[in-house]
C-alpha positions as CSV (number, residue, x, y, z in Angstrom):
1,X,-67.3,36.4,-61.9
2,X,-64.2,36.2,-64.1
3,X,-62.9,39.2,-62.3
4,X,-63.3,37.4,-58.9
5,X,-61.5,34.4,-60.2
6,X,-58.6,36.5,-61.4
7,X,-58.4,38.2,-58.0
8,X,-58.4,34.9,-56.3
9,X,-55.7,33.6,-58.6
10,X,-53.5,36.6,-57.9
11,X,-54.0,36.1,-54.1
12,X,-53.0,32.4,-54.2
13,X,-50.1,33.1,-56.5
14,X,-49.0,35.9,-54.1
15,X,-49.4,33.6,-51.1
16,X,-47.5,30.9,-52.8
17,X,-44.7,33.3,-53.7
18,X,-44.6,34.6,-50.1
19,X,-44.6,31.1,-48.7
20,X,-41.8,30.1,-51.0
21,X,-39.8,33.2,-50.1
22,X,-40.5,32.5,-46.4
23,X,-39.4,28.9,-46.8
24,X,-36.3,30.0,-48.7
25,X,-35.6,32.6,-46.1
26,X,-36.0,30.0,-43.3
27,X,-33.9,27.5,-45.2
28,X,-31.3,30.2,-45.8
29,X,-31.4,31.3,-42.2
30,X,-31.1,27.7,-40.9
31,X,-28.4,27.0,-43.5
32,X,-26.6,30.2,-42.3
33,X,-27.0,29.2,-38.7
34,X,-25.8,25.7,-39.4
35,X,-22.9,27.0,-41.4
36,X,-22.1,29.4,-38.5
37,X,-22.2,26.5,-36.0
38,X,-20.3,24.2,-38.3
39,X,-17.4,26.8,-38.5
40,X,-17.1,26.8,-34.7
41,X,-17.4,23.1,-34.1
42,X,-14.6,21.4,-32.1
43,X,-12.1,19.3,-34.0
44,X,-13.4,15.8,-33.8
45,X,-10.0,14.3,-34.7
46,X,-9.1,14.9,-31.0
47,X,-11.5,12.1,-30.2
48,X,-8.9,9.6,-31.4
49,X,-6.4,10.9,-28.8
50,X,-8.9,11.4,-26.0
51,X,-7.7,9.9,-22.8
52,X,-10.2,10.3,-20.0
53,X,-9.1,10.2,-16.4
54,X,-8.8,6.6,-15.4
55,X,-8.7,5.0,-12.0
56,X,-5.5,3.6,-10.5
57,X,-6.2,0.1,-9.3
58,X,-4.1,-1.4,-6.5
59,X,-3.9,-5.2,-6.0
60,X,-2.6,-7.5,-3.3
61,X,-0.1,-10.2,-4.4
62,X,-2.9,-12.7,-4.7
63,X,-4.7,-10.4,-7.3
64,X,-7.4,-9.2,-5.0
65,X,-8.3,-5.5,-5.3
66,X,-7.1,-3.3,-2.4
67,X,-8.2,0.1,-3.7
68,X,-9.2,2.3,-6.6
69,X,-7.7,5.8,-6.6
70,X,-9.4,8.3,-8.8
71,X,-10.9,11.6,-9.5
72,X,-13.3,9.7,-11.7
73,X,-13.6,6.0,-11.0
74,X,-12.9,4.6,-14.4
75,X,-11.1,1.6,-16.0
76,X,-10.9,1.8,-19.8
77,X,-11.6,-1.5,-21.5
78,X,-11.5,-2.2,-25.3
79,X,-14.7,-3.0,-27.0
80,X,-13.5,-6.5,-27.6
81,X,-13.5,-7.1,-23.8
82,X,-17.1,-5.8,-23.4
83,X,-19.4,-8.8,-24.0
84,X,-22.2,-8.5,-26.6
85,X,-24.9,-8.8,-23.9
86,X,-23.6,-5.6,-22.3
87,X,-23.4,-3.8,-25.6
88,X,-26.9,-5.0,-26.7
89,X,-28.4,-3.8,-23.4
90,X,-27.1,-0.3,-23.8
91,X,-27.9,-0.1,-27.5
92,X,-31.5,-1.4,-27.0
93,X,-32.2,1.0,-24.2
94,X,-30.4,4.1,-25.4
95,X,-30.4,4.0,-29.3
96,X,-32.0,0.9,-30.9
97,X,-31.3,2.2,-34.4
98,X,-27.6,2.8,-33.5
99,X,-26.3,0.5,-36.3
100,X,-28.6,2.0,-38.9
101,X,-28.4,5.8,-38.5
102,X,-25.6,8.2,-39.4
103,X,-25.4,10.1,-36.2
104,X,-28.9,11.5,-35.9
105,X,-32.0,9.4,-35.8
106,X,-34.8,11.5,-37.4
107,X,-37.4,8.9,-36.7
108,X,-36.6,9.1,-33.0
109,X,-36.8,12.9,-33.1
110,X,-40.3,12.7,-34.7
111,X,-41.4,10.0,-32.2
112,X,-40.1,12.0,-29.2
113,X,-41.9,15.2,-30.5
114,X,-45.2,13.3,-30.9
115,X,-44.9,11.8,-27.5
116,X,-44.3,15.2,-26.0
117,X,-47.2,16.8,-27.8
118,X,-49.6,14.0,-26.8
119,X,-48.3,13.9,-23.2
120,X,-47.1,10.4,-23.4
121,X,-44.1,8.9,-21.6
122,X,-40.9,10.9,-22.4
123,X,-38.7,9.3,-25.0
124,X,-35.1,10.4,-25.6
125,X,-34.2,11.5,-29.0
126,X,-30.4,11.7,-28.7
127,X,-28.5,8.9,-30.2
128,X,-25.5,7.3,-28.6
129,X,-23.3,9.3,-31.0
130,X,-25.0,12.5,-29.9
131,X,-24.6,11.6,-26.3
132,X,-20.9,11.0,-26.9
133,X,-20.5,14.3,-28.7
134,X,-22.1,16.1,-25.8
135,X,-19.9,14.4,-23.2
136,X,-16.7,14.9,-25.2
137,X,-17.1,18.3,-26.7
138,X,-20.1,20.2,-25.3
139,X,-22.0,20.6,-22.0
140,X,-25.4,19.7,-20.7
141,X,-26.9,23.2,-21.2
142,X,-30.4,22.9,-22.7
143,X,-30.6,25.2,-25.7
144,X,-31.3,25.1,-29.4
145,X,-27.7,26.0,-30.3
146,X,-26.3,23.2,-28.3
147,X,-28.7,20.7,-29.9
148,X,-27.7,21.9,-33.3
149,X,-24.0,21.6,-32.5
150,X,-24.6,18.1,-31.0
151,X,-26.3,16.9,-34.1
152,X,-23.7,18.3,-36.4
153,X,-20.9,16.8,-34.3
154,X,-22.6,13.4,-34.3
155,X,-22.8,13.4,-38.1
156,X,-19.1,14.3,-38.3
157,X,-18.2,11.7,-35.8
158,X,-20.0,9.0,-37.8
159,X,-18.1,10.0,-40.9
160,X,-14.7,9.5,-39.4
161,X,-15.2,6.7,-36.8
162,X,-16.6,3.2,-36.9
163,X,-19.6,2.1,-34.8
164,X,-17.4,0.0,-32.6
165,X,-15.0,2.9,-32.0
166,X,-18.0,5.2,-31.1
167,X,-19.6,2.6,-28.8
168,X,-16.3,1.8,-27.0
169,X,-15.8,5.4,-26.1
170,X,-19.4,5.8,-25.0
171,X,-19.4,2.8,-22.8
172,X,-16.1,3.9,-21.1
173,X,-17.0,7.5,-20.3
174,X,-20.7,7.4,-19.2
175,X,-21.5,8.0,-15.6
176,X,-23.3,5.1,-13.9
177,X,-23.7,6.3,-10.3
178,X,-21.9,5.5,-7.0
179,X,-18.8,7.3,-8.3
180,X,-18.4,4.8,-11.2
181,X,-17.5,6.0,-14.7
182,X,-17.7,3.4,-17.5
183,X,-19.1,-0.1,-17.6
184,X,-16.1,-1.8,-16.0
185,X,-15.9,0.5,-13.0
186,X,-19.6,0.1,-12.6
187,X,-19.4,-3.7,-12.8
188,X,-16.8,-3.7,-10.0
189,X,-18.8,-1.1,-7.9
190,X,-22.2,-2.9,-8.1
191,X,-21.3,-6.5,-8.6
192,X,-17.7,-6.9,-7.5
193,X,-16.5,-8.3,-10.9
194,X,-15.1,-7.1,-14.2
195,X,-17.4,-6.2,-17.1
196,X,-16.6,-9.4,-19.0
197,X,-18.1,-11.5,-16.2
198,X,-21.5,-9.7,-16.1
199,X,-24.7,-11.7,-16.5
200,X,-27.7,-10.6,-18.5
201,X,-29.7,-9.3,-15.5
202,X,-26.6,-7.4,-14.3
203,X,-26.0,-5.9,-17.8
204,X,-29.7,-4.8,-18.0
205,X,-29.5,-3.1,-14.6
206,X,-26.4,-1.1,-15.6
207,X,-28.0,0.0,-18.9
208,X,-31.0,1.2,-16.9
209,X,-28.9,3.4,-14.6
210,X,-27.5,5.7,-17.3
211,X,-30.6,7.9,-17.8
212,X,-30.5,9.2,-14.2
213,X,-27.6,7.7,-12.2
214,X,-28.5,9.5,-8.9
215,X,-32.0,8.1,-9.0
216,X,-31.6,4.7,-10.7
217,X,-28.6,3.3,-8.9
218,X,-29.5,0.2,-6.9
219,X,-27.5,1.8,-4.0
220,X,-29.8,4.9,-4.1
221,X,-33.2,3.3,-4.9
222,X,-33.4,-0.4,-5.4
223,X,-37.0,-0.4,-6.4
224,X,-36.5,2.1,-9.2
225,X,-33.4,0.3,-10.3
226,X,-35.4,-2.9,-10.6
227,X,-38.1,-1.1,-12.6
228,X,-35.4,0.2,-15.0
229,X,-33.9,-3.3,-15.3
230,X,-37.4,-4.6,-16.4
231,X,-37.6,-1.7,-18.9
232,X,-34.2,-2.5,-20.5
233,X,-35.1,-6.2,-20.8
234,X,-38.3,-5.3,-22.6
235,X,-36.4,-3.0,-25.0
236,X,-34.0,-5.9,-25.7
237,X,-36.9,-8.1,-26.5
238,X,-38.4,-5.4,-28.8
239,X,-35.0,-5.0,-30.5
240,X,-34.7,-8.7,-31.1
241,X,-31.6,-9.3,-28.9
242,X,-33.4,-11.7,-26.5
243,X,-36.7,-13.6,-26.3
244,X,-39.5,-12.8,-23.8
245,X,-38.9,-16.0,-21.8
246,X,-35.2,-15.1,-21.5
247,X,-36.1,-11.6,-20.3
248,X,-38.5,-13.0,-17.7
249,X,-35.8,-15.5,-16.5
250,X,-33.3,-12.7,-16.3
251,X,-35.6,-10.5,-14.2
252,X,-36.2,-13.3,-11.7
253,X,-32.5,-14.2,-11.5
254,X,-30.4,-13.1,-8.5
255,X,-28.4,-9.9,-9.1
256,X,-25.6,-10.6,-6.6
257,X,-25.1,-7.0,-5.7
258,X,-22.1,-6.2,-3.5
259,X,-22.7,-4.5,-0.2
260,X,-22.5,-0.7,-0.7
261,X,-18.9,0.2,-0.1
262,X,-18.1,3.3,2.0
263,X,-16.4,6.1,0.2
264,X,-13.0,7.5,1.0
265,X,-10.1,5.9,2.9
266,X,-12.3,3.5,4.8
267,X,-13.3,1.9,1.5
268,X,-9.7,0.6,1.1
269,X,-8.9,-3.0,2.1
270,X,-6.1,-3.1,4.6
271,X,-5.9,0.8,4.7
272,X,-2.7,1.1,6.7
273,X,-0.7,-0.7,3.9
274,X,-2.8,0.7,1.1
275,X,-2.4,4.4,2.1
276,X,1.3,3.8,2.5
277,X,1.4,2.3,-1.1
278,X,-0.5,5.3,-2.4
279,X,1.9,7.8,-0.8
280,X,4.8,6.0,-2.4
281,X,3.1,6.0,-5.8
282,X,2.5,9.7,-5.5
283,X,6.2,10.3,-4.7
284,X,7.2,8.2,-7.8
285,X,4.7,9.3,-10.4
286,X,2.9,12.4,-9.0
287,X,-0.6,12.9,-7.6
288,X,-2.2,13.6,-11.0
289,X,-0.9,10.4,-12.6
290,X,-2.1,8.3,-9.6
291,X,-5.6,9.9,-9.6
292,X,-6.1,10.0,-13.4
293,X,-3.5,7.8,-15.1
294,X,-5.1,4.4,-14.9
295,X,-2.1,2.7,-13.3
296,X,-2.3,-1.0,-12.5
297,X,-0.4,-1.5,-9.3
298,X,0.6,-5.0,-8.1
299,X,1.8,-4.8,-4.5
300,X,3.8,-7.1,-2.2
301,X,1.0,-7.4,0.4
302,X,0.3,-10.9,1.6
303,X,-3.4,-10.7,2.6
304,X,-3.1,-13.6,5.0
305,X,-0.1,-12.1,6.8
306,X,-1.7,-8.7,6.9
307,X,-4.8,-10.1,8.6
308,X,-2.5,-12.0,11.1
309,X,-0.5,-8.8,11.8
310,X,-3.6,-6.7,12.4
311,X,-5.0,-9.4,14.7
312,X,-1.7,-9.6,16.6
313,X,-1.5,-5.8,17.1
314,X,-5.2,-5.6,18.2
315,X,-4.6,-8.4,20.6
316,X,-1.5,-6.8,22.0
317,X,-3.1,-3.5,22.7
318,X,-6.1,-5.1,24.3
319,X,-3.7,-7.2,26.4
320,X,-1.7,-4.1,27.4
321,X,-4.9,-2.4,28.5
322,X,-6.1,-5.5,30.4
323,X,-2.8,-5.9,32.2
324,X,-2.7,-2.3,33.3
325,X,0.4,-1.4,31.2
326,X,-1.3,1.7,29.8
327,X,-0.4,1.4,26.1
328,X,-3.1,2.3,23.6
329,X,-1.3,1.9,20.2
330,X,1.0,-0.5,18.5
331,X,2.5,-1.0,15.0
332,X,4.0,-3.9,13.1
333,X,5.9,-4.3,9.8
334,X,6.8,-7.6,8.2
335,X,9.4,-8.0,5.4
336,X,10.8,-10.8,3.3
337,X,14.5,-10.3,3.9
338,X,15.7,-11.7,0.6
339,X,13.6,-9.3,-1.5
340,X,12.7,-6.4,0.7
341,X,9.0,-7.0,0.0
342,X,6.6,-5.5,2.6
343,X,4.4,-8.4,3.3
344,X,2.3,-6.8,6.1
345,X,2.1,-3.3,7.6
346,X,-0.2,-2.4,10.5
347,X,0.1,1.2,11.7
348,X,-2.3,1.1,14.6
349,X,-4.8,-0.8,16.7
350,X,-7.7,0.3,14.4
351,X,-8.1,2.4,11.2
352,X,-11.0,4.8,11.3
353,X,-12.1,8.3,10.3
354,X,-10.3,9.6,13.4
355,X,-7.4,7.2,13.5
356,X,-5.6,7.2,10.1
357,X,-2.1,8.0,11.4
358,X,0.3,5.2,10.3
359,X,2.7,4.6,13.1
360,X,4.6,2.0,11.1
361,X,6.2,4.6,8.8
362,X,5.0,8.1,9.8
363,X,6.1,8.1,13.5
364,X,9.7,8.3,14.6
365,X,10.1,6.8,18.1
366,X,13.1,6.1,20.2
367,X,14.1,2.5,19.5
368,X,15.8,1.9,22.9
369,X,18.1,-1.1,23.0
370,X,16.8,-2.5,19.7
371,X,19.2,0.1,18.1
372,X,22.2,-1.7,19.7
373,X,22.5,-4.0,16.7
374,X,24.1,-1.2,14.6
375,X,26.7,-0.6,17.4
376,X,27.5,-4.3,17.6
377,X,27.5,-4.9,13.9
378,X,30.0,-2.1,13.3
379,X,32.2,-3.6,16.0
380,X,32.1,-7.2,14.7
381,X,32.5,-6.1,11.1
382,X,35.7,-4.2,12.1
383,X,37.4,-7.1,13.8
384,X,36.1,-6.8,17.4
385,X,35.0,-10.3,18.4
386,X,31.8,-11.3,20.3
387,X,34.2,-12.8,23.0
388,X,35.8,-9.4,23.7
389,X,35.5,-8.5,27.3
390,X,34.4,-5.0,28.5
391,X,34.0,-3.8,32.1
392,X,30.3,-3.3,33.0
393,X,31.3,-0.6,35.6
394,X,30.3,2.9,36.3
395,X,31.3,5.6,33.9
396,X,30.5,9.3,33.5
397,X,30.8,11.7,30.6
398,X,30.9,15.5,31.1
399,X,28.4,17.4,28.9
400,X,28.5,20.9,27.5
401,X,26.2,22.3,30.2
402,X,28.6,21.4,33.0
403,X,26.7,18.3,34.2
404,X,27.7,14.7,33.8
405,X,25.9,11.9,32.0
406,X,26.1,8.6,33.7
407,X,24.5,5.7,31.7
408,X,22.8,3.1,33.8
409,X,21.0,-0.1,33.4
410,X,17.4,-0.7,34.6
411,X,18.5,-2.8,37.6
412,X,21.0,-0.1,38.7
413,X,23.7,-2.7,39.1
414,X,27.1,-3.6,37.5
415,X,28.2,-6.9,36.2
416,X,31.9,-6.3,36.0
417,X,33.9,-8.0,33.2
418,X,31.5,-9.3,30.6
419,X,31.8,-10.4,27.0
420,X,30.0,-8.6,24.2
421,X,27.9,-11.6,23.5
422,X,26.7,-11.7,27.1
423,X,26.2,-7.9,27.2
424,X,24.0,-8.0,24.1
425,X,22.1,-11.0,25.4
426,X,21.3,-9.2,28.7
427,X,21.1,-5.7,27.0
428,X,23.7,-4.0,29.2
429,X,23.7,-0.3,28.5
430,X,27.2,0.7,29.8
431,X,28.9,-1.9,27.6
432,X,27.0,-0.6,24.6
433,X,28.1,3.0,25.3
434,X,31.7,2.0,25.9
435,X,31.7,0.0,22.6
436,X,30.2,2.9,20.7
437,X,33.0,5.2,22.0
438,X,35.5,2.7,20.7
439,X,33.9,2.0,17.4
440,X,33.0,5.7,16.7
441,X,29.6,7.4,16.3
442,X,30.1,8.3,12.7
443,X,30.9,4.7,11.8
444,X,27.8,3.5,13.7
445,X,25.6,6.0,11.9
446,X,27.0,5.0,8.6
447,X,26.3,1.3,9.3
448,X,22.7,2.1,10.5
449,X,21.9,4.0,7.4
450,X,23.4,1.5,5.0
451,X,21.6,-1.3,6.8
452,X,18.2,0.4,6.3
453,X,17.6,3.2,8.7
454,X,16.4,6.3,6.8
455,X,15.7,8.6,9.8
456,X,18.3,11.2,10.7
457,X,20.6,10.2,13.6
458,X,22.4,12.4,16.1
459,X,26.0,11.8,16.8
460,X,26.2,11.5,20.6
461,X,26.9,8.6,22.8
462,X,23.3,8.1,23.9
463,X,22.7,7.0,20.3
464,X,24.1,3.6,21.2
465,X,21.1,3.3,23.5
466,X,18.6,4.4,20.9
467,X,18.1,8.1,21.7
468,X,17.4,9.1,18.0
469,X,13.9,8.5,16.7
470,X,13.4,5.9,13.9
471,X,10.4,4.3,12.3
472,X,9.1,0.7,12.6
473,X,9.9,0.3,8.9
474,X,13.5,1.5,9.5
475,X,14.0,-1.2,12.1
476,X,12.5,-3.9,10.0
477,X,14.8,-3.0,7.1
478,X,17.9,-2.8,9.3
479,X,17.3,-6.3,10.9
480,X,16.4,-7.7,7.4
481,X,20.0,-6.9,6.3
482,X,21.2,-9.3,9.0
483,X,18.6,-11.9,8.1
484,X,19.7,-11.6,4.5
485,X,23.4,-12.5,5.3
486,X,24.5,-8.9,5.2
487,X,22.8,-7.9,2.0
488,X,20.5,-4.9,2.1
489,X,17.5,-4.6,-0.1
490,X,15.4,-1.5,0.1
491,X,11.9,-2.2,1.4
492,X,9.3,-2.0,-1.3
493,X,5.5,-2.1,-1.4
494,X,5.5,-3.0,-5.1
495,X,6.2,-5.9,-7.3
496,X,5.2,-4.2,-10.6
497,X,3.3,-1.1,-11.9
498,X,1.8,-0.9,-15.4
499,X,0.4,2.2,-17.1
500,X,-3.0,2.5,-18.6
501,X,-2.0,0.6,-21.8
502,X,-0.2,-2.2,-20.0
503,X,3.4,-1.1,-20.3
504,X,5.6,-1.8,-17.3
505,X,6.7,1.5,-15.7
506,X,8.1,0.0,-12.4
507,X,9.5,-3.5,-11.9
508,X,10.6,-4.5,-8.4
509,X,10.4,-8.2,-9.0
510,X,14.1,-8.6,-9.2
511,X,15.5,-6.2,-6.6
512,X,19.2,-5.2,-6.4
513,X,21.0,-6.0,-3.1
514,X,23.8,-3.9,-1.6
515,X,26.6,-5.6,0.2
516,X,26.7,-3.9,3.6
517,X,28.4,-6.4,5.9
518,X,30.0,-9.8,5.3
519,X,27.9,-12.9,5.6
520,X,30.2,-13.9,8.5
521,X,29.4,-10.7,10.4
522,X,25.7,-11.1,9.9
523,X,25.9,-14.7,11.1
524,X,27.8,-13.7,14.3
525,X,25.3,-11.0,15.1
526,X,22.4,-13.4,14.4
527,X,23.9,-15.9,16.7
528,X,24.1,-13.3,19.5
529,X,20.5,-12.3,18.8
530,X,19.5,-15.9,19.0
531,X,20.8,-15.9,22.5
532,X,18.6,-12.9,23.3
533,X,15.6,-15.1,22.7
534,X,16.9,-18.3,24.2
535,X,18.2,-16.9,27.5
536,X,18.2,-13.1,27.4
537,X,15.7,-10.3,27.6
538,X,13.5,-11.9,24.9
539,X,13.0,-15.1,26.9
540,X,10.5,-16.7,27.2
541,X,8.0,-14.5,25.4
542,X,9.8,-14.4,22.0
543,X,10.4,-18.1,21.8
544,X,8.6,-19.4,18.6
545,X,9.7,-23.0,18.4
546,X,12.1,-22.5,15.5
547,X,15.5,-20.7,14.9
548,X,14.9,-17.0,15.4
549,X,16.9,-13.9,16.4
550,X,15.7,-10.7,17.9
551,X,16.2,-7.8,20.3
552,X,14.2,-6.0,22.8
553,X,14.0,-2.2,23.2
554,X,12.7,-0.2,26.2
555,X,13.1,3.5,26.7
556,X,13.3,5.6,29.8
557,X,10.0,6.3,31.5
558,X,8.6,3.4,29.5
559,X,7.4,5.7,26.6
560,X,8.4,3.2,23.9
561,X,8.7,-0.6,23.9
562,X,10.0,-2.7,21.0
563,X,10.7,-6.2,19.8
564,X,12.4,-6.6,16.4
565,X,13.3,-10.1,15.2
566,X,13.6,-12.5,12.4
567,X,13.6,-16.1,11.2
568,X,15.5,-17.0,8.0
569,X,12.4,-16.3,5.9
570,X,10.7,-13.4,7.7
571,X,11.5,-10.2,9.6
572,X,9.0,-8.4,11.9
573,X,9.3,-5.2,13.9
574,X,6.9,-4.3,16.7
575,X,6.4,-1.1,18.6
576,X,4.1,-0.4,21.5
577,X,3.3,3.0,23.2
578,X,1.1,6.0,23.1
579,X,0.7,8.7,20.5
580,X,1.1,11.5,23.1
581,X,4.2,10.0,24.6
582,X,2.4,9.2,27.8
583,X,4.6,6.8,29.8
584,X,3.4,3.2,30.1
585,X,3.6,1.2,33.4
586,X,6.8,-0.8,33.3
587,X,6.3,-1.9,29.7
588,X,9.4,-3.7,28.6
589,X,10.2,-4.8,25.1
590,X,10.5,-8.4,26.3
591,X,6.9,-8.3,27.5
592,X,3.9,-7.4,25.3
593,X,5.9,-6.4,22.2
594,X,7.7,-9.8,22.3
595,X,4.4,-11.5,22.7
596,X,2.9,-9.7,19.8
597,X,5.9,-10.6,17.7
598,X,5.8,-14.2,18.6
599,X,2.1,-14.5,18.1
600,X,2.5,-13.1,14.5
601,X,5.6,-15.0,13.6
602,X,4.2,-18.4,14.8
603,X,1.0,-17.9,12.7
604,X,2.8,-16.3,9.7
605,X,5.3,-19.2,9.4
606,X,3.0,-22.0,10.3
607,X,3.2,-23.5,6.8
608,X,7.0,-23.0,6.5
609,X,9.3,-25.8,7.6
610,X,11.8,-24.6,10.3
611,X,15.4,-24.4,9.2
612,X,18.6,-22.9,10.5
613,X,20.2,-19.6,9.4
614,X,22.7,-20.2,6.6
615,X,26.2,-20.9,7.9
616,X,29.0,-19.2,5.9
617,X,31.8,-21.7,6.7
618,X,34.3,-19.9,4.4
619,X,34.0,-16.8,6.6
620,X,33.5,-18.2,10.1
621,X,35.9,-19.9,12.5
622,X,34.4,-21.7,15.4
623,X,36.7,-21.8,18.5
624,X,36.0,-24.2,21.4
625,X,36.5,-23.4,25.0
626,X,34.9,-20.0,24.9
627,X,31.7,-18.4,26.1
628,X,31.4,-20.0,29.5
629,X,32.7,-23.3,28.5
630,X,31.1,-23.5,25.0
631,X,32.5,-22.0,21.9
632,X,32.5,-18.8,20.0
633,X,32.3,-17.7,16.4
634,X,35.0,-15.4,14.9
635,X,35.5,-13.9,11.5
636,X,38.3,-15.9,9.9
637,X,41.6,-14.3,10.5
638,X,40.5,-12.7,13.8
639,X,40.2,-15.9,15.9
640,X,42.7,-16.3,18.8
641,X,45.5,-18.7,18.4
642,X,45.3,-19.7,22.1
643,X,42.3,-19.3,24.3
644,X,39.4,-17.2,23.2
645,X,38.9,-14.1,25.2
646,X,41.5,-11.5,25.2
647,X,42.2,-8.7,27.6
648,X,39.6,-6.7,29.3
649,X,39.1,-3.4,27.4
650,X,41.0,-0.6,29.0
651,X,38.1,1.8,29.7
652,X,36.2,0.5,32.7
653,X,37.1,2.8,35.6
654,X,34.7,5.1,37.4
655,X,36.4,8.3,36.1
656,X,37.2,7.0,32.7
657,X,35.3,9.8,30.9
658,X,36.6,12.6,33.1
659,X,38.8,14.1,30.4
660,X,36.2,13.8,27.5
661,X,34.0,16.7,26.8
662,X,30.9,16.1,24.8
663,X,29.6,19.5,23.8
664,X,26.1,18.4,22.9
665,X,23.8,17.5,25.9
666,X,22.9,13.8,25.8
667,X,19.1,13.3,25.2
668,X,17.0,11.3,27.6
669,X,18.2,7.7,27.1
670,X,16.7,4.3,27.5
671,X,16.8,2.6,30.8
672,X,17.7,-0.9,29.6
673,X,15.7,-4.0,29.1
674,X,16.1,-6.1,32.2
675,X,12.6,-7.1,33.0
676,X,11.8,-7.5,36.8
677,X,11.7,-10.2,37.9
678,X,13.5,-11.7,34.9
679,X,13.5,-15.5,34.9
680,X,16.5,-16.3,32.7
681,X,17.5,-20.0,32.2
682,X,21.1,-21.0,33.1
683,X,23.6,-20.4,30.4
684,X,23.9,-23.3,28.1
685,X,26.2,-24.2,25.3
686,X,25.5,-22.6,22.0
687,X,23.9,-24.8,19.4
688,X,26.1,-26.7,17.0
689,X,26.9,-24.9,13.8
690,X,24.6,-25.8,10.9
691,X,25.9,-27.5,7.8
692,X,27.8,-25.5,5.3
693,X,25.1,-25.9,2.6
694,X,22.1,-23.5,2.9
695,X,19.2,-25.0,4.7
696,X,16.0,-25.7,2.8
697,X,13.4,-23.0,2.7
698,X,12.0,-20.4,0.3
699,X,14.6,-17.8,1.1
700,X,17.1,-17.8,-1.9
701,X,20.8,-17.5,-1.3
702,X,21.5,-14.0,-2.6
703,X,24.3,-12.9,-4.9
704,X,26.5,-10.3,-3.2
705,X,26.8,-7.0,-5.1
706,X,28.7,-3.9,-4.1
């Protein structure tokens, strides 16, 4: 008996020793494994410098969101800007012991293990800190080694960072479905508001999404999303954040979900302008910064004017089709001349998956006679008066290929001796070519570029008639220089750009102006362009019931038709045509383009009191007895002492160009702008000059800078 007891004792002692050795071995192995994992852990100090990819957000001038550009749709917000109700919803649902544990919640691990063994509803065991560690430093691979590293990292993170710092990073990096990363991007995506404006039911729905974003997004499965919302509200009650009655009321309250927005370019508001702005941002800052840098972009876009511009373009194309003109596209750009701000940009009759080409800035089309303003501006600015007389008679120029180029007008007629004012009013081609010959092509190109044309221009005489392609934006910028009293301001789509921490990295609110031509020159050209609308090729379609100046443009074979014009406060350029250069049917710039322009200008300026163009009395001399019995404007110092005209320019004969040899063949040139049958009112006296003081209006008198 005693012997058996001794044997039993030895057995149990041996078993105890073996068990202790096994436990020690296991502890040693685990300790060794933990030590091994600990040696290879990522450096958590990098978490303080972690800057995730953030969305660039683009806003209209009224603050409304135009677009978010991103690889990951995220807007980083400080924890102080995330309301407690949002924080509580996520903590209650994901880690109710968050403020009590030190990185790992062992009670949750035991509870999850028990639920798994007893086949109860699955319960997550990872804390918010563990989830953060996994997203920042690890991957989603399911393995024991990853879980050990995750736990160790969580403990280290809790040693070095506060709970608020941990929660801020977590709430800004989690994926919440529908392309939204972080609670603010999700708030905008699902509810059309920032995170600080979320209600309790909205916060609960967002917190419910995080477990399985592709399944629980209300855009993917509204019923499941509502179930998850109820679950989160119950967890908030259990955690003591809200009462049961409050949870019930929140579940019954309206969610105010936004309609699901399409992805890609069609999700942008006003995509023609917005895609242009994005292209300019990428040129300035690079694609990576735009997609990941979290820029806050405040643009110049006036949403009301953009809507009016799109309506005018759509109306114009429909009208052209209905009237059998055969035009299927149009474009419009509107600028504020004093600042260069692009207020509206419409690049086509409709933006779609198959129609994303922006004809306002990506297409270079022949401007026809709308280009003549650069010819005339160079002439006036260099002392040639608007009363100068040139013979509108046949002229030919030999070309390098042995043929002759004979510019003609649309009506195939000649008007004989005619002033520059009358020639521009009626858009006479031969006079424009003869004037260009006198002024010099290099000089005209220089004026065009300094006034705002960025497209390359070919130095041949047909340039005077608009043979080189330009963009609609080019023409708007060039005419804006005249509207701005000779000061050029580069067009801009931006007022201000801030980086992800709110520092201003681009400020266009106070643009610099370049003195291109004198205010007197700009006024004289403007007065000539006013005549175009009052009694020239722009009449009557471009009449808008207020002082305005403009010019028609029509190319040969009717491939392009333009109207570009301005009031003191607004410039707009309109193009009409076909993408494949198919000719239209007698589409003149003074017809549909002028009607599009007038329709837009009347609506856009409806709330602006009419006022005259500023009159620079210190630079202008008004001489009576000129211009068919009226009077004419001259730059001071160039006015005639007696009379007002001067001799007919000595290059009007039929064989005038016989001895000139232009080596480069002349491109196909515009046919002129005379619209058959043109109903032009009888010539009338020019309006009285306005007062010397600037007229009232919101266009400031610019300071001239060279």
